[in-house]
C-alpha positions as CSV (number, residue, x, y, z in Angstrom):
1,P,1.2,-65.9,-16.6
2,D,-0.9,-64.1,-19.1
3,V,-2.5,-61.9,-16.3
4,F,0.7,-60.1,-16.5
5,R,1.7,-57.5,-19.0
6,V,5.0,-55.9,-20.1
7,E,4.5,-52.3,-21.1
8,R,6.5,-49.2,-21.9
9,A,7.1,-47.0,-18.7
10,G,6.8,-43.2,-18.9
11,L,6.5,-40.5,-16.3
12,A,2.8,-41.5,-15.7
13,D,4.3,-44.7,-14.1
14,M,6.7,-43.1,-11.7
15,A,4.6,-43.5,-8.5
16,G,4.0,-47.2,-9.1
17,I,7.7,-47.7,-9.9
18,Y,8.8,-45.8,-6.7
19,R,6.6,-47.9,-4.7
20,V,8.1,-51.2,-6.3
21,C,11.5,-49.7,-5.5
22,L,10.8,-49.1,-1.9
23,L,9.1,-52.3,-1.4
24,T,12.3,-54.1,-2.6
25,A,15.0,-51.7,-1.5
26,D,16.0,-53.7,1.5
27,A,18.0,-56.6,-0.2
28,G,14.8,-57.4,-2.2
29,G,12.5,-56.8,0.9
30,D,10.2,-54.2,2.1
31,A,12.4,-51.0,3.1
32,S,9.5,-48.9,4.2
33,A,10.8,-48.9,7.8
34,L,14.2,-47.7,6.7
35,Y,13.1,-44.6,4.9
36,P,11.1,-41.9,6.5
37,D,10.8,-40.4,3.5
38,P,9.5,-43.1,1.1
39,D,10.7,-41.6,-2.1
40,L,14.2,-41.8,-1.5
41,P,15.2,-44.9,-3.0
42,G,13.1,-44.3,-6.2
43,H,15.0,-40.6,-6.5
44,V,18.2,-42.5,-7.1
45,Y,17.5,-45.7,-8.8
46,A,14.4,-45.0,-10.9
47,G,13.2,-41.5,-11.3
48,P,16.2,-40.0,-13.4
49,Y,15.9,-42.8,-15.9
50,L,12.1,-42.0,-16.4
51,A,12.7,-38.5,-16.5
52,Q,15.7,-38.5,-19.0
53,G,14.1,-41.0,-21.2
54,D,16.9,-42.4,-22.8
55,G,17.3,-46.3,-23.1
56,T,14.6,-48.9,-22.4
57,Q,12.0,-48.4,-19.6
58,L,9.5,-51.2,-19.1
59,V,7.0,-52.1,-16.5
60,V,5.1,-55.4,-15.4
61,V,1.5,-54.7,-14.8
62,D,-1.4,-56.8,-13.5
63,D,-4.7,-56.2,-11.8
64,E,-3.1,-54.9,-8.5
65,G,-0.9,-52.4,-10.6
66,I,3.1,-52.2,-11.4
67,A,4.7,-55.2,-10.0
68,G,8.2,-54.9,-11.6
69,Y,10.3,-52.7,-13.8
70,V,13.5,-52.4,-15.5
71,V,15.0,-48.8,-16.1
72,S,18.3,-48.2,-18.2
73,T,20.3,-45.8,-20.0
74,D,22.3,-46.4,-23.2
75,D,25.2,-44.2,-22.1
76,T,26.0,-44.0,-18.6
77,A,28.6,-41.0,-19.0
78,T,25.8,-39.0,-20.8
79,F,23.3,-39.8,-18.3
80,A,25.4,-38.8,-15.5
81,T,26.1,-35.3,-17.0
82,W,22.3,-34.9,-17.8
83,A,21.5,-36.0,-14.0
84,E,24.3,-33.5,-12.7
85,E,22.5,-30.6,-14.7
86,H,18.8,-31.6,-14.4
87,W,18.1,-34.2,-11.7
88,W,20.3,-33.9,-8.7
89,P,20.1,-30.0,-8.1
90,P,16.5,-29.8,-6.9
91,L,17.0,-32.9,-4.8
92,R,20.1,-31.5,-3.2
93,E,18.0,-28.5,-2.1
94,R,15.3,-30.7,-0.7
95,Y,17.8,-33.2,1.1
96,P,20.6,-31.5,3.0
97,R,23.7,-33.4,3.0
98,S,23.8,-36.0,5.8
99,D,26.5,-37.9,7.7
100,E,24.0,-40.2,9.2
101,D,25.0,-44.0,9.0
102,S,21.6,-45.1,8.0
103,A,19.8,-46.3,4.7
104,A,18.4,-42.7,4.2
105,G,21.9,-41.1,5.0
106,R,23.4,-43.1,2.4
107,I,20.9,-42.4,-0.3
108,I,21.3,-38.6,0.5
109,R,24.9,-39.0,0.3
110,T,24.5,-40.5,-3.1
111,I,22.4,-37.8,-4.2
112,H,25.0,-35.1,-3.3
113,Q,28.0,-37.3,-4.7
114,P,26.9,-40.0,-7.1
115,A,29.5,-42.6,-7.9
116,G,30.0,-44.2,-11.1
117,P,32.3,-46.7,-12.6
118,P,35.4,-45.8,-14.3
119,A,35.8,-44.5,-18.0
120,E,37.6,-47.7,-18.9
121,L,35.0,-49.7,-18.0
122,L,32.2,-47.7,-19.6
123,A,34.0,-48.0,-22.7
124,G,33.2,-51.5,-23.2
125,Y,29.8,-51.6,-21.1
126,P,28.4,-47.9,-21.5
127,A,24.8,-49.1,-20.7
128,H,23.3,-49.9,-17.3
129,F,20.2,-50.9,-15.7
130,H,18.2,-51.3,-12.7
131,I,15.6,-53.9,-12.2
132,D,13.0,-54.8,-9.3
133,L,10.3,-57.4,-9.1
134,L,7.8,-57.5,-6.4
135,E,7.5,-60.9,-4.5
136,R,4.3,-61.8,-6.4
137,I,5.9,-62.1,-9.5
138,R,9.3,-63.2,-8.7
139,G,9.9,-67.0,-10.1
140,S,7.6,-66.4,-12.9
141,G,10.2,-65.8,-15.7
142,L,9.2,-62.2,-16.0
143,G,12.6,-60.8,-14.8
144,R,14.3,-62.7,-17.5
145,T,11.6,-61.5,-19.9
146,L,12.4,-57.8,-18.9
147,L,16.2,-58.3,-19.4
148,E,15.9,-60.2,-22.6
149,R,13.9,-57.4,-24.1
150,L,16.2,-54.8,-22.8
151,F,19.3,-56.7,-24.1
152,G,17.6,-57.1,-27.4
153,E,16.8,-53.5,-27.8
154,L,20.4,-52.4,-26.6
155,R,21.8,-54.5,-29.7
156,E,19.4,-53.0,-31.9
157,R,20.7,-49.5,-31.0
158,G,24.3,-50.6,-31.2
159,V,25.2,-50.7,-27.7
160,P,28.4,-52.9,-27.3
161,G,27.8,-53.9,-23.6
162,V,25.9,-53.3,-20.3
163,H,26.8,-53.3,-16.6
164,M,25.0,-53.4,-13.3
165,G,25.7,-53.5,-9.6
166,V,24.9,-56.4,-7.1
167,D,25.0,-56.6,-3.5
168,G,27.7,-58.9,-2.4
169,G,25.5,-60.9,-0.1
170,N,23.1,-61.4,-3.0
171,T,24.4,-64.7,-4.1
172,N,21.5,-65.9,-5.9
173,A,21.3,-62.7,-7.9
174,I,24.9,-63.0,-8.7
175,G,24.4,-66.7,-9.8
176,F,21.6,-65.6,-11.9
177,Y,23.5,-62.9,-13.8
178,E,26.3,-65.3,-14.4
179,H,23.8,-67.7,-16.0
180,L,22.7,-65.0,-18.4
181,G,26.3,-64.3,-19.5
182,F,27.5,-61.4,-17.0
183,R,31.0,-61.6,-15.5
184,T,32.2,-59.7,-12.4
185,L,34.2,-56.6,-13.7
186,Q,35.3,-55.0,-10.3
187,H,34.8,-55.6,-6.6
188,E,33.1,-52.6,-4.6
189,P,32.7,-52.2,-1.0
190,W,28.9,-52.9,-1.4
191,G,29.3,-56.0,-3.7
192,V,30.3,-56.3,-7.4
193,T,30.0,-54.6,-10.6
194,M,29.0,-57.2,-13.5
195,G,29.2,-56.7,-17.1
196,M,28.0,-58.4,-20.3
197,S,29.1,-57.9,-24.1
198,L,26.3,-57.5,-26.3
199,R,28.3,-58.1,-29.6
């Protein structure tokens, strides 16, 4: 629909992107009840990409504000090094390590011990991304629009491949990414890591 606009995202969009991240963090649904601190999902899945500024960062905007986004990095290994030096340390001070078996506890453990794919996977698929859309724009084709723009820009920058993670229970998303050309690279306790060659 022409009421929606795809725009470059920057630090000024962080609050709106964090809101979308929270409202989609429960398997695509509203996770507000799961996080006493509503910023927690955004701190992991959105904020560092905007702060580092590498890759392609895009938002979908309408009259109500930001309704979706894609954030990415061209080089996961370089991004991880940057985050370890600049992004995680202040968050680790703010959120002490937690053994609590809850959504918030799991996010906090990720802040303290972020996990990434093995180096052999990154050799072929160095880029990765996160994408979230609010309910009001799902089914509009805007998710595909965001991803096609991302993949086009990755190719222009010479990135050979891209990967991302999908919850194992989200069979619709897995099917969607397979249709785009992704394949399963490895199985995880939480789901699958999928990748696509951009060559």
